[in-house]
C-alpha positions in Angstrom: 0.0 0.0 0.0 1.5 3.3 -1.0 1.4 6.5 1.1 -1.2 8.3 -1.1 -3.6 5.4 -0.7 -3.1 5.2 3.0 -3.5 9.0 3.4 -6.9 8.8 1.5 -8.1 6.0 3.8 -7.1 8.0 6.9 -8.8 11.2 5.7 -12.0 9.3 4.8 -12.1 7.6 8.2 -11.5 10.9 10.0 -14.4 12.5 8.0 -16.7 9.6 8.8 -16.0 9.7 12.6 -15.9 13.5 12.8 -19.0 15.3 14.1 -18.7 17.8 11.3 -20.5 17.0 8.0 -20.9 18.6 4.7 -24.6 17.7 4.7 -25.6 17.5 8.4 -28.2 15.0 9.4 -29.7 17.3 12.0 -30.8 19.8 9.4 -31.5 17.5 6.4 -32.6 14.4 8.1 -32.0 11.2 6.1 -30.7 13.2 3.1 -27.8 14.2 5.4 -26.5 10.6 5.1 -25.7 11.0 1.4 -22.2 12.4 2.0 -21.5 9.6 4.5 -22.6 7.0 2.0 -20.4 8.6 -0.7 -17.4 8.6 1.7 -18.0 4.9 2.5 -18.4 4.1 -1.2 -15.1 5.9 -2.0 -13.4 4.0 0.9 -14.6 0.7 -0.5 -13.4 1.6 -4.0 -9.9 2.6 -2.6 -9.7 -0.6 -0.5 -10.6 -2.8 -3.4 -8.3 -1.1 -5.9 -4.8 -2.6 -6.5 
């Protein structure tokens, strides 16, 4: 695993566990989960790439 890939993984995990969101659930309700779902999708894509 190279440094760039590891850095991307760390940044995504920090975003997912951070209380700060681009689309907050408190304001948008279920639509606020869209950014989290996109981050999880990107994380899966990175983890599965070679």
